[in-house]
C-alpha positions in Angstrom: 95.1 -72.8 24.1 95.5 -70.8 20.9 91.9 -71.5 19.8 90.8 -69.6 22.9 93.4 -66.8 22.3 91.8 -66.2 18.9 88.7 -64.9 20.6 88.2 -61.6 22.4 86.2 -63.3 25.2 87.4 -63.9 28.7 90.1 -66.6 29.0 87.8 -68.6 31.2 86.3 -71.5 29.3 82.6 -71.2 29.0 80.3 -74.2 29.5 78.7 -76.1 26.6 75.4 -74.4 27.4 77.0 -71.0 27.3 78.9 -71.5 24.1 77.0 -73.8 21.7 78.7 -72.7 18.5 77.5 -73.9 15.1 80.0 -73.5 12.3 79.4 -75.3 9.0 80.4 -75.4 5.3 77.7 -74.1 3.0 79.1 -74.2 -0.6 82.0 -74.1 -2.9 82.0 -71.7 -5.9 84.4 -71.6 -8.8 83.8 -69.0 -11.5 86.3 -68.0 -14.2 89.3 -68.3 -14.6 88.9 -72.0 -14.0 90.8 -74.1 -11.4 92.0 -77.0 -13.6 88.8 -78.2 -15.3 86.4 -76.6 -12.9 84.6 -73.4 -13.8 81.2 -71.9 -13.4 80.1 -74.4 -10.8 78.5 -74.1 -7.4 78.2 -77.0 -5.0 75.9 -76.8 -2.0 76.8 -79.1 0.9 74.2 -80.9 2.9 74.0 -80.5 6.7 75.1 -84.1 7.3 76.5 -86.2 4.4 77.3 -85.0 0.9 78.4 -87.7 -1.6 80.3 -86.4 -4.7 80.4 -88.7 -7.7 81.5 -88.6 -11.3 83.9 -90.1 -13.8 87.6 -90.5 -13.1 89.7 -87.3 -13.6 86.7 -85.0 -13.5 87.8 -83.0 -10.4 86.4 -84.8 -7.4 89.7 -84.9 -5.5 90.3 -81.3 -6.3 87.0 -80.4 -4.7 87.9 -82.3 -1.6 91.3 -80.6 -1.4 89.8 -77.1 -1.6 87.1 -78.0 1.0 89.6 -79.6 3.5 92.1 -76.8 3.1 89.6 -74.0 4.1 89.1 -75.0 7.7 90.9 -76.5 10.7 92.4 -75.8 14.1 96.0 -74.9 13.1 97.0 -73.2 16.4 95.4 -75.6 18.8 96.7 -78.0 21.3 93.8 -80.4 20.4 94.9 -83.3 18.3 93.1 -86.3 16.8 93.6 -89.9 18.0 96.3 -90.3 15.3 98.3 -87.4 16.8 97.5 -84.9 14.1 95.9 -81.5 14.3 92.3 -81.1 13.3 93.1 -79.6 9.9 93.3 -80.4 6.2 96.2 -79.3 4.0 95.7 -79.1 0.2 99.3 -79.9 -0.5 98.9 -83.3 1.3 95.9 -84.1 -0.9 96.7 -83.0 -4.4 99.8 -81.7 -6.2 99.6 -78.3 -7.9 102.5 -78.0 -10.4 104.5 -74.9 -9.8 105.5 -74.3 -13.4 102.4 -75.2 -15.4 99.6 -74.4 -12.9 101.0 -71.5 -11.0 103.6 -69.5 -12.9 101.9 -69.9 -16.3 98.6 -68.7 -14.9 100.3 -66.0 -12.9 101.9 -64.6 -16.1 98.7 -64.8 -18.0 96.7 -63.3 -15.1 94.5 -66.4 -15.1 94.9 -67.6 -11.5 91.6 -69.0 -10.2 89.9 -67.8 -7.1 87.5 -70.4 -5.7 85.3 -69.3 -2.9 84.1 -71.2 0.2 80.9 -70.0 1.9 80.4 -70.9 5.6 77.7 -70.5 8.2 79.2 -69.0 11.4 76.4 -69.2 14.0 73.9 -68.8 11.2 75.7 -65.8 9.6 77.2 -66.3 6.2 81.0 -65.8 5.9 83.2 -66.3 2.8 86.8 -67.4 2.2 88.7 -67.0 -1.0 91.2 -69.6 -2.0 94.2 -67.5 -2.8 97.2 -69.0 -4.7 100.7 -68.0 -3.7 104.1 -69.7 -3.4 106.6 -70.6 -0.8 110.2 -71.9 -0.6 110.7 -75.4 0.8 114.1 -76.7 1.9 114.9 -80.2 0.6 116.7 -82.8 2.6 119.9 -82.2 0.6 119.8 -78.6 1.5 118.5 -77.3 -1.8 115.4 -75.2 -2.1 112.3 -75.8 -4.2 109.3 -73.6 -4.9 105.9 -74.9 -4.0 102.4 -73.7 -4.6 100.4 -72.8 -1.6 96.7 -72.1 -1.4 95.7 -69.7 1.4 92.1 -69.3 2.6 91.7 -65.5 2.7 88.7 -63.6 3.9 86.6 -62.3 1.1 86.7 -58.9 2.9 90.4 -58.2 3.4 90.3 -57.9 7.2 89.9 -60.1 10.3 86.3 -61.2 10.9 84.8 -61.4 14.4 81.7 -63.5 15.0 79.3 -61.2 17.0 77.8 -64.1 18.9 80.8 -66.1 20.0 83.6 -63.5 19.8 85.6 -65.9 17.7 88.0 -64.0 15.4 88.9 -65.5 12.0 92.1 -64.0 10.7 92.1 -62.6 7.2 94.6 -65.4 6.1 93.7 -68.1 8.5 91.5 -71.2 8.3 87.9 -71.2 9.5 88.0 -72.8 13.0 86.0 -75.9 12.1 87.8 -79.0 13.3 88.6 -80.9 10.1 89.9 -84.4 9.4 90.8 -85.6 5.9 91.0 -89.3 5.1 92.8 -90.1 1.9 93.7 -93.3 0.2 96.8 -93.7 2.4 94.4 -95.4 4.8 94.1 -98.3 2.3 97.9 -99.1 2.1 98.0 -102.9 2.8 99.8 -103.8 5.9 100.7 -107.2 4.4 102.5 -105.5 1.4 104.5 -103.2 3.6 108.0 -103.6 5.1 107.4 -105.3 8.5 110.0 -103.1 10.0 107.9 -100.1 9.2 104.7 -101.4 10.6 103.8 -100.1 14.0 101.2 -102.0 16.1 100.9 -101.3 19.8 98.3 -101.5 22.6 96.9 -98.0 23.2 96.6 -97.5 27.0 95.7 -93.8 26.8 92.5 -93.9 24.8 89.4 -92.9 26.7 87.4 -96.0 27.5 84.1 -94.7 26.1 85.9 -93.8 22.8 87.3 -97.2 22.6 83.9 -98.7 23.1 82.6 -96.3 20.4 85.2 -97.5 17.9 84.3 -101.2 18.6 80.6 -100.6 18.4 80.9 -98.5 15.1 83.0 -101.2 13.5 80.8 -104.0 14.6 77.7 -102.2 13.3 79.2 -102.1 9.8 81.2 -105.4 9.5 80.5 -108.3 11.8 84.1 -108.8 12.7 85.5 -111.7 14.7 86.3 -109.8 17.9 88.2 -111.6 20.7 85.9 -113.4 23.1 86.2 -112.2 26.6 88.5 -109.3 25.5 87.9 -106.0 27.2 85.8 -103.9 24.9 88.0 -100.9 25.6 91.2 -102.7 24.5 92.5 -100.8 21.4 95.5 -101.4 19.1 97.1 -98.4 17.4 98.5 -99.4 14.0 100.3 -97.5 11.3 103.2 -97.4 8.8 106.2 -95.3 9.4 106.9 -92.6 6.8 103.2 -92.4 5.8 100.1 -90.8 7.3 98.4 -94.2 7.7 97.2 -94.6 11.3 94.1 -96.0 12.9 92.7 -97.6 16.1 91.6 -101.2 16.0 89.6 -103.2 18.6 91.0 -106.6 19.7 90.1 -109.1 17.0 90.5 -112.9 17.4 93.5 -112.5 15.1 96.3 -110.0 14.6 95.3 -106.5 13.5 98.0 -106.9 10.9 95.9 -109.5 9.2 92.8 -107.4 8.6 91.2 -106.8 5.2 91.4 -103.4 3.4 87.8 -102.8 4.2 88.4 -103.3 7.9 91.4 -101.1 7.8 89.5 -98.3 6.1 86.6 -98.7 8.5 88.9 -98.4 11.5 90.2 -95.1 10.1 86.7 -93.8 9.7 85.7 -95.0 13.2 88.9 -93.4 14.6 88.1 -90.1 13.0 84.6 -90.0 14.6 86.1 -91.0 17.9 88.5 -88.0 17.6 85.6 -85.7 17.1 83.9 -87.3 20.1 86.9 -86.7 22.3 87.1 -83.1 21.0 83.5 -82.4 21.8 84.1 -83.5 25.4 87.3 -81.5 25.9 86.5 -78.2 24.1 83.5 -76.2 25.4 83.5 -74.1 22.2 83.2 -77.1 19.9 81.3 -75.8 16.8 80.8 -79.1 15.0 83.2 -80.7 12.6 84.1 -81.5 9.0 85.1 -85.0 7.9 86.4 -85.2 4.3 86.9 -88.7 2.8 88.2 -89.7 -0.6 86.8 -92.9 -2.2 84.5 -93.7 0.8 83.3 -97.0 -0.8 86.9 -98.4 -1.3 87.3 -101.9 0.1 83.6 -102.4 1.2 81.1 -105.0 0.1 77.8 -103.5 -1.1 76.0 -104.5 2.1 78.8 -103.0 4.2 78.5 -99.8 2.2 74.9 -99.6 3.2 75.5 -100.3 6.9 78.5 -97.8 6.8 76.2 -95.0 5.5 73.7 -95.8 8.3 76.4 -95.8 11.0 77.8 -92.5 9.6 74.4 -90.9 9.6 74.0 -91.7 13.3 77.5 -90.6 14.4 77.4 -87.4 12.2 74.1 -86.3 13.6 75.1 -86.9 17.2 78.5 -85.1 16.9 77.3 -82.4 14.5 79.7 -83.4 11.8 79.4 -82.7 8.1 80.8 -85.5 6.0 81.9 -84.7 2.4 83.1 -87.8 0.5 83.7 -89.0 -3.0 82.4 -92.3 -4.3 82.0 -94.5 -7.4 79.5 -96.7 -5.7 75.9 -96.7 -7.0 75.0 -98.6 -3.8 76.1 -95.7 -1.7 74.5 -93.1 -3.9 71.2 -95.0 -3.7 71.5 -95.1 0.1 71.8 -91.3 0.2 69.7 -90.2 -2.8 66.4 -88.3 -2.3 64.7 -90.9 -4.6 65.1 -93.4 -1.7 64.8 -91.0 1.2 61.5 -89.1 0.9 60.7 -86.3 3.4 57.5 -84.6 4.2 56.7 -81.1 3.0 58.2 -79.4 6.1 61.2 -81.7 6.5 64.8 -80.7 5.9 67.0 -82.9 3.7 70.1 -83.8 5.7 72.0 -85.6 2.9 72.7 -85.0 -0.8 74.3 -86.5 -3.9 76.4 -84.2 -6.1 76.9 -85.7 -9.5 79.5 -84.1 -11.8 79.0 -84.8 -15.5 81.2 -84.3 -18.6 84.8 -85.0 -18.0 85.9 -82.4 -20.6 83.9 -79.5 -19.3 82.5 -80.6 -15.9 79.2 -79.4 -14.7 77.4 -80.1 -11.5 74.0 -81.6 -11.1 72.1 -82.0 -7.8 68.8 -83.1 -9.4 69.6 -86.2 -11.4 67.5 -89.3 -10.5 69.3 -92.5 -9.5 68.5 -94.0 -12.9 70.0 -90.9 -14.6 73.1 -91.1 -12.5 73.5 -94.9 -13.3 73.1 -94.1 -17.0 75.9 -91.6 -16.9 78.1 -93.7 -14.7 77.9 -96.6 -17.2 77.7 -94.3 -20.3 74.5 -95.8 -21.5 73.3 -93.8 -24.5 70.4 -91.6 -23.3 67.1 -92.3 -25.0 65.2 -89.6 -26.9 63.8 -87.0 -24.5 60.2 -87.6 -23.4 57.7 -85.5 -25.3 56.7 -82.6 -23.1 53.3 -83.1 -21.6 50.7 -80.8 -23.0 50.1 -78.1 -20.5 46.5 -77.8 -19.5 46.0 -74.1 -19.3 42.2 -74.4 -18.9 40.4 -73.1 -15.8 37.5 -75.5 -15.3 34.1 -74.3 -14.3 31.9 -76.9 -12.5 28.2 -76.4 -12.6 25.2 -78.2 -11.0 23.5 -79.4 -14.2 23.1 -79.0 -17.9 20.5 -76.2 -17.5 23.0 -74.1 -15.6 25.6 -74.8 -18.3 23.2 -73.7 -21.0 22.5 -70.4 -19.1 26.3 -69.9 -18.5 27.1 -70.2 -22.2 25.1 -67.1 -22.9 27.1 -65.3 -20.2 30.5 -66.3 -21.3 30.9 -63.8 -24.1 34.1 -63.6 -26.2 34.9 -60.3 -24.5 34.6 -61.8 -21.0 36.6 -64.9 -21.9 39.4 -62.8 -23.4 39.5 -60.5 -20.3 39.9 -63.5 -17.9 42.5 -65.1 -20.2 44.4 -61.8 -20.2 44.4 -61.7 -16.4 45.0 -65.3 -15.6 46.5 -66.9 -18.7 43.8 -69.5 -18.6 41.0 -70.5 -20.9 37.6 -71.1 -19.3 36.0 -74.6 -19.7 32.5 -75.3 -18.4 31.7 -78.8 -17.1 28.2 -79.7 -15.8 28.6 -82.6 -13.3 25.0 -83.1 -12.1 25.8 -82.6 -8.4 23.7 -80.5 -6.0 24.9 -77.1 -4.9 25.9 -77.9 -1.4 27.5 -81.2 -2.4 29.4 -79.4 -5.1 30.8 -76.8 -2.7 31.5 -79.5 0.0 33.8 -81.5 -2.3 36.6 -79.0 -1.4 36.8 -80.5 2.1 37.6 -83.9 0.7 39.7 -83.2 -2.5 42.1 -80.3 -3.0 41.4 -80.5 -6.7 38.1 -78.7 -6.2 39.9 -75.7 -4.8 41.6 -75.3 -8.1 38.4 -75.0 -10.2 35.6 -72.5 -10.4 32.2 -73.5 -9.1 29.2 -71.7 -10.5 25.9 -72.3 -8.7 22.3 -71.3 -9.4 20.9 -68.0 -8.1 18.7 -69.9 -5.7 21.7 -71.5 -3.9 23.5 -70.3 -0.8 27.3 -70.0 -1.0 29.4 -71.4 1.8 31.3 -68.5 3.6 34.9 -68.2 2.8 35.0 -70.0 -0.5 36.6 -67.7 -3.1 36.1 -69.9 -6.0 32.3 -70.1 -5.9 30.1 -67.7 -8.0 26.4 -67.4 -8.3 24.6 -67.2 -11.7 22.5 -64.1 -12.2 18.8 -64.8 -12.0 15.4 -63.5 -11.1 14.1 -63.2 -7.5 10.9 -63.1 -5.6 9.7 -60.1 -3.5 11.7 -61.5 -0.5 14.9 -61.5 -2.5 15.1 -65.3 -2.9 16.9 -66.1 -6.1 15.5 -68.2 -8.9 17.0 -71.2 -10.7 17.9 -70.6 -14.4 14.7 -72.5 -15.4 12.4 -70.4 -13.2 14.2 -67.2 -14.2 13.2 -67.8 -17.8 9.7 -69.1 -17.0 9.0 -66.0 -14.8 10.4 -63.8 -17.5 8.0 -65.3 -20.0 5.0 -64.8 -17.7 6.0 -61.1 -17.4 6.1 -60.8 -21.2 2.5 -62.1 -21.3 1.3 -59.0 -19.5 -0.2 -56.1 -21.4 2.2 -53.4 -20.3 5.3 -51.5 -21.6 7.9 -53.4 -19.6 10.8 -54.9 -21.5 10.3 -52.8 -24.7 13.5 -54.1 -26.4 12.6 -57.7 -25.9 9.0 -57.2 -27.1 10.2 -55.4 -30.2 12.7 -58.1 -31.0 10.1 -60.9 -30.6 7.6 -58.9 -32.7 10.1 -58.8 -35.5 10.1 -62.6 -35.7 6.3 -62.8 -35.2 6.4 -64.1 -31.7 3.2 -63.0 -30.0 1.7 -63.7 -26.5 -0.3 -66.4 -28.2 2.9 -68.0 -29.3 4.4 -67.7 -25.9 1.4 -69.2 -24.2 1.0 -72.1 -26.7 4.6 -73.2 -26.9 6.0 -72.3 -23.4 3.3 -71.9 -20.8 0.7 -74.5 -21.8 0.6 -77.7 -19.8 0.9 -78.6 -16.1 4.2 -77.1 -14.9 5.0 -76.4 -11.3 8.0 -74.2 -11.9 8.8 -74.1 -8.1 9.4 -77.8 -8.2 13.0 -78.7 -9.3 12.2 -81.8 -11.3 9.1 -80.2 -13.0 11.2 -77.1 -13.8 14.0 -79.2 -15.4 11.4 -81.2 -17.4 9.9 -77.9 -18.7 13.3 -76.5 -19.7 14.5 -79.6 -21.5 11.2 -79.9 -23.4 11.3 -76.3 -24.6 15.0 -75.8 -25.0 14.8 -75.5 -28.8 12.1 -72.8 -28.7 13.8 -70.9 -25.9 17.0 -71.0 -28.0 15.4 -70.0 -31.3 13.7 -67.0 -29.6 16.9 -66.1 -27.7 14.9 -65.7 -24.4 18.0 -66.2 -22.2 19.9 -63.5 -24.2 16.9 -61.2 -23.9 16.8 -61.6 -20.1 20.5 -60.9 -19.8 20.2 -57.8 -21.8 17.3 -56.6 -19.7 19.3 -57.1 -16.5 22.7 -55.5 -17.3 23.5 -54.8 -13.6 23.1 -58.4 -12.6 25.3 -59.5 -15.6 28.0 -57.0 -14.7 28.0 -58.1 -11.1 28.4 -61.7 -12.2 31.2 -60.9 -14.6 33.1 -59.1 -11.9 32.6 -61.9 -9.4 33.7 -64.5 -12.0 36.8 -62.5 -12.9 37.9 -62.1 -9.2 37.3 -65.8 -8.5 39.2 -66.8 -11.7 42.2 -64.7 -10.6 42.2 -66.1 -7.1 41.8 -69.7 -8.3 44.4 -69.4 -11.1 47.1 -68.4 -8.5 46.7 -71.8 -6.7 47.8 -73.6 -9.9 50.4 -71.2 -11.2 
């Protein structure tokens, strides 16, 4: 067969396991000059079903024609169950006027060059839709000029797929089996000349394919099938002089009496059965492309939903991409991401492409169902929602108010500006009255606590591996055990009570405001305080907060311990940078 001749592999047919090709359509790109109304657009196609929607005359059929024209098995002995090759032809889908669309643009050098991107065994490959002309002989012997669109390799040479050996000629179609279903499938049998209607029993169809057609149709529309009739009995029906052809199971009435919806459904089922047959017969089967115009035509809303479900199942099993147009909000809702959530690691198999603005079409793949409905019915959009105020604060959670009071002295304007410059965030301290270990442990139960800074007292231990936890600077005993903010200041005051030359800057500053050792003892050390006891220490701090603040004792301690302050500032800056990245 010619499909095999297009490869440089051995003529012997490989098994499915040896040649599991995967060819698929990735996207359509149209830049400038435009093709009709379409310019500066890019459409990404989903792995399974892509629905294209938009107002009448916006370019949906043009997109289908370009897509169907780019691929197919033109030189193959394989044919569909309707007797046609697995290929799409642009000229059978849309008409391109020779004078106004080809010659005029050729003279003005404004012929468009749409591009089709494909995945050939996971390697990207591109075709350019090249416009040319050909002479066609009429029945009366005269000749007319027609426009032809040729899929040309973006690189002007044959392309060989390294994995399969398949060669794609520089002016040939991508060898993806392709079927196009246009509105011809909807021609009513009852309105046609009876002499042109063909309806015969098909004795050649594979039994399993016949059963597939019956099951597919029955899953969508609960048809009145003949009781006791062989499930593999199939009727081929079409109209002479048209491309209308489909396979029907045996109904309890004549196939000529079916509804438009049943007729369309049979065409879709027949197309899937054709791919099913091809997959069995061709070891190199790479998947397929099914292009359908007006998918919803003739179907009740419930049937539209069940049709989408049936197509999802068949397309997945046969590795078929379906690209279809629709005006049905019901079908859009059945495919739309709003109604088909996936987890964080999932792959979205289907998509809705909505084309807006019939004068200058633009593509949207992110509109919600409600937004699509609004444009479909041209409901006047409401005023845009006011943008939410962006919270650019980086919160700092602390154990208690005492730690917060201590931190305020550490957060100098210079430090806050430095962190803001590095992270784009403004620091905001929040005391939440939670113990050190509980505060750190909250990260196990709520991801929010990984996006904030946690500052704990110097007497706390930090859980290993937490990059957003920083210790306050503080005093320490001879064994190196850190002090809480309350004890740090209390022990500092007891040191200042001694008659020595330690802390000369602090002593000088206190002397200038007439703070003596007598003042320190009377106002801060008198009374029964057990500074090693947490509650007693808090009570002492809160009682003496005004005096401690007036005499700037926390500020003095910080200035007397510049190395500890610098270490804290560095640790806080590093933690702020690491944490800010999580919420960028």
